[in-house]
N, C-alpha and C positions, 0 to 999 in steps of 0.2 A: 781579256781572257780571265779566268776566277782562278782563284790557285784551289789547285787539288786538294788542299785541307777544306777547304771553305763548301768544297762538295760533297766532302762523307761527311763534316760535320752537320749540312743539310739531313744527310742522308738517314739523319739520327731519327731515331724511334719520335724522342722527342721533341726534335723542333719538325714533325709531324700536322702538332695541334694547329690547331686555328686559331686564331682571338680575335674576339668579336666587339664592337665598340658599343659602347652604353646604346640603347635603344627606349629611351624613357617612356614614352608610350606605352610601352606596353610592359610597362616597371622591370627592367634590363635592365637599373643602377642599384649600387649597394645603398647607398645613400644621400641623401642631400638630392632627392630629387623635387623639381620648380611644383610638381601636383601633391606634395608634401605638407597638411596641413599645418596650420597656427597654432600654437598651445594655447587654449584659452579651455573656460568655465564658468557656468553662470548656474548657484543651484538659488531656488527658488523654495522655502518647505521643507527642506530638510532632503527638495530632489533637483537631480539633476538637470540643467531645462537645457544645455549648449554643454558640447564637446569638443574641444578641438576644431572651432569652428562652425561644429554642424545641432543648428537647433534639435530640439528631442523629436519634433515633428518629422526629420529626415533621418533617425537614428533608425542604423541596423542590425541582428541580431548581435551582431559583439559592440556594436554604442553601449542599448543595453545592459547587458550581462556585464562588462564595467561598468558603467553608469553604480549601477547597485550596488554592484559587488564586490566591486575590483579596485576601488579609490575609499585613500580615506577622509573623508568628507568635512571632519571638524575643522582641518588648518589647509583644503586646496586654494582659499582662493587665495590665503598667505604665502604662500609655495607657489604657485603662480603668479604672483606681483611679485617676485625675490626672479633675484639677476642671474643665470642661465649660467654665465661663469661663475660667480662665485661658487653656484651650489655643485659646480666640475671641479671648484679650487677643497672646497671642503672635504670632497665622496676623494680624495684623492691628500688631503694632508694627512700624515702620522698622528698630528698636536689634536685633532677634531674625533672626539669618538664614532663609534658605531650610534651608539644609543642616541647620540644626539644629530646622529642622519636619517635614521627608521622611521620618523615623528613626517622626515619633507619626505623621503624618495617617497611613500606611502602615499603620499599624500600630491603626487602626480601625475597625468593625464600621461597615457601616452607619447604624445607628439611634445610633451615638455620633457622627460624623459629623454628620448631621443637628443632632445638641442641639447638638453647637456651634454649625454656622453658626447659628439659632435664635434663638442670643441677640446675634445682631448685628443691626446696623440696613443700607441698603441702602449708603453710604458705606464702612463700613465690611467691608463684603465687595468692595466693588470696592478697597479696598487690599491685602486680602489674597489675590487675584485677580493682581495687578499683581505680587506679591513671589512668589506660586507660579508664576507662568506660567513651564513649564518653554522656550517657545520664546525665543530673544532677540529678534527684530527680528517682532513680530506684525504679520499680514500683511490681506490685504485679500480678499476673494468677489465679483465682480460674475456679475447674474445675466443671459445673454444670450437674449432668446426674441423670439418673433413671433407673428400671430395668428396669421396662414397656412403659421407650418415653410416661409418661402421659407429655404431654405440659403444664398444670393446674400448677404442680408438680416444672416442672424445669420455668416457667415464676416466681412462689410462693419462690425458694429458689435464684431463680437469684437477685428477687428488696432485700435478705436477703445480699444473699454476697456482693449486690451494698452498702448498709446501710451497711454492716462494713466493709467497702476502699476497696477492690479491685475495680483495675481499668481494668484488663481487663476478661474477662470471655468467659470459652469456652463450649461446646458441641460437644459429638459425636452420632452416632442413628446405631443400632442394624441390623434396615431394612431402607435401602436407600431412599425408598419411603417416610417415614415417615423425612426428609429431612429438608423442610418446615415450617410445625411441631413447628421439634424444635428453629428452627436456630430464628423462627417470634418467638416463646414465650420467650425465652434467652433476644430478644433483645429488648420485650415490657415490662415483669420483671425487667431486670434491668433499664433501665430510669425511671418507676417508682420509684426503689428503693433509685437512685439518675444518671441526667443527668450527660453524659458525657462519662457513663461508655462503651469503645467498644467490639464486641462481635464476635466470631466465629462461623461455623459449622465445622466440621472434616468431611471431605468427601473424596471422589473419586476428586479428579485435573478439570477435569471440571465440574462436574457441584456444586463442592465449590467458581469454578470464575460466574456460573450464578449465585447461589444463592448469592455473591458478586454484581453482576454490577444489580441484582433485585431489591436489596436495601434489602435486606433480612440479611445480615451480613457488618459489620466495619472490619472487617480483614480476613487478614490469617496469619496459617502459617503451612500447612505441603505442602506445595512442595518440595519434595524433592533431594536432590543432591548427589551423590555422591563420591566413589575418584579413581572407576577408570571407563577406556568406556567400557567394556564392560557388565558393570551394567546399566550404560548410556543407551547404545544402544538396549538393555532385553528389556526394560522400551517404544523404540522408541521414546528414549531424548537427547538431547547433553546440554550442555552449551549455545548454543545457545536458544532452545529453552524453556529453561527456564529462559533466561533475558527476550527473547519476552512476558512471562508469566508475569514473573514483571514487566515488561510495559504497560502493560493491567491494571494489579490491579492499578497500580498509574494514567492511565490516568480515571480512575473513581476514582479516588481521596481516594481509599482503600489501607489503611496499610498490609502491607505480609513481610513476615518475613520468611529465608527458612528453610529446616531443614534436618540432615543429622544422618543419626543412627548408628551413633558407632557400624561397626562390620557387618553391611548389605552389606559388602560386602564378608564374611565371610560366611554367609552364605550363598549366591548366589554362591558362588566358584569361584567369581573371584577374590580374595586380592595378586592376583600376591603374594607373600610373603612377602608382604610391613605388617609395624605394623599401626595398628589399628587407632595411634597419626600420624600418618605421611597421612596417607588416609584423617584425617580429617582435618586436616590441607590444605592439595585440596579443601577442600571443602568448607570449609572458603574464600581461594583465588576464588575458581568458587563465592562464595555470594558476595564478596567483586568488584570483577568483572564485574557482571551482574548488580552492582547500587543496590545491595539489602538492607535493612539496618541491620539487623543484618538474623543467622543464631542460628538457635532453634538443642542442644545434645537432642539428645531423651534419648539416655539411661542417662542422667541428667538434664534429666526434673519431678525435686522432688519438691512435696509442702511446704510451709515454710510457718507457723503462723507469724500474726501480729495481734499485738492487738487492736480489734478492738474501733472505734471511740463512742465518747460518742449519745445520742439518738438526734439529731438533731440539732448536731454540725459540722462542718468537722471534715472530717479525719487528724490526730495530722500534719500527715506529710508535709500539705500542708497550716500551719499557720504559720502566717511569726511573 
């Protein structure tokens, strides 16, 4: 007979979830899939003829895009020959300057950077991120929504969010045609709270671009990129079309970043047996090759609380 305590615990919602074991063939594996390629590169007359074990004749759209625009070929062969453990140590070692690391990391292939990161634990990854972050002062984003998509409430919440120190604010919509109301309410409310806050309305990409061109938003981040070619083409997209879209935003002075949803390839059935980490690395390389400022990983887009500033004072992280 089971204890009544354990029976009660088993009925809690948190214990109703199911856990699925790794399914390597379908790419349902976080990292170190046996199907992940081994790092390699071959350069002939300034052109990449082999990338991560794949000859140029077998390149897909993503391979071609990364090989042409995403890797610093000047030092690629030198870096690929370096020990991955040594590179991992350099990344998280506070005595090694960021300026010494960037020429190395930008010369790696996707499989090489995955191999390097795989040697780190979570704390070491955080140390490496802290050092390698290009932005001098990290900022924070707030999400402003309500059940009824009431623009007055959105404006009020946006004003408070700006007053409390959030430098970016995002809203979404339940019904697409409400998007202009939400976007304008968020923009107006945030500027009342504190001028200079950037806002966006997360939508389908064409509508999102139109709102930006109209001046209703200040930035965008839901421009999706994927780690395998079939997922791209399923949505009538290519790495080049995403790069063109990024240029369209930049031409109007709009800040933007790509979004890569780890596991999207698994859900679409096109993971090719590769690990989520390797496919995520390909997404990041697409982002870099397209000239986009950043890539937002959807599953890791968690909220963090930052202490509010005092009424009437500047946010504490901006004080000199």
